[in-house]
N, C-alpha and C positions, 0 to 999 in steps of 0.2 A: 263511700269516699275511698279512693285509692291513695295510700300513703305516697308522699313525694319520692322516696327512694325507689319504690316499685314503679311508679310512673316514669321516672328517669331511666330505669332499666328497660322498660317496655319501649320507650322512645328510642333508646340506643340500639335495640335489636330489630326495630321495625324498619323495613325497607320503604323509603319514600315512594318508590315506583308502585308499590302495592297499594298504597293509599290513594293513588291517582287513578286506579282502575275502576271503572263503573260497575255497578251491580246490575243484574238482570233478574226480574221476577216473572215467572211464568205461571199464570193462573189457569184453573180449569183443565188440568191434565187428567185425561181419563185414567182411572185407577189401574186398569189392565196394562195400559202403556207404561205407567210409572213403575209397576211391579216388574215388567219385562226389562226396563232400563236398570232398575235396582239389581235384578238378578245378573244382568250382563256386567255391571260394575263389580259386583261381588265375585263373579267368575274371573274377572281380570285382577282381582285383589286390590281394588281401588275404591275410593269413596264415590258416592253419587255425584258430589260436586265436581270432583276431578274428572270423572267420566264425562259429565255434561260439558265441562269446560273444554276438554279435548275434542268432543264432538263439534262444538261451536267453532273451535279453532280450525278443525279439519274442513268444515263447511266454508269458512271464510277463505281458506287457502284455495279451495275448489273454485269459489266464485272469482277470486283474483285471477286464477289461471284461465277461467272461461273469458274474462274480460280481456286478458292479454291475447288469447287466441282470436277473439273477435277483432281486436285492433290489427293483428297481423293479417287476418283474412281480408280486412278492409284495404290494407296496403297492397296485398297481392292481387286483389281484383283489378287494380289499375295497371297491372303488368300483363304482358302477353303470356300466353300459355307456353310451357316448356314443350319443345317438340317431342313427340312420342319416342323417337329413337334415343334421344338424350335421357329421357325419363327412364326408359327400359335399361339403358346402360348403367345408370346410377343404381337402380334397384338390383341389377345382376351383380354389380360390384359389392354391394352390401351383402347379398346372399352368399357370395364367394368368401367374403371376409368372415361371416358368421360360421360357414362350414369349416374354414381353416382354423378358426378359434376353437370350435368344437373338437376338431382332430387334435389340436395342440393340448387341450385339456384332457382328452381321452388318453393320449400318449403319456402325459404326466402322471395320470392316476394308475397306469399299468406298470410303472417303474418300481 
């Protein structure tokens, strides 16, 4: 039994949004895989839970980006292709801008 004053303190410092986050349980993880992931977490100086949470978050971001790209590709399929001359002109302008930026940065670093 937790005393009322401690329970009140815990409630005061507990973020409501954390309580609303679901938990995930992964069963039957091969021991070699788990050890590799534990070692990676330790090398990063983080807990296994934090490492896995970041990995899941990264995967979710990747999936959301893939969905957005698929939607964009679907919209673009309905449009006519950009003429090759226009496409090449845009790519050349981008290359020129990159080259100019590289020169500007090189000049700045030699001063």
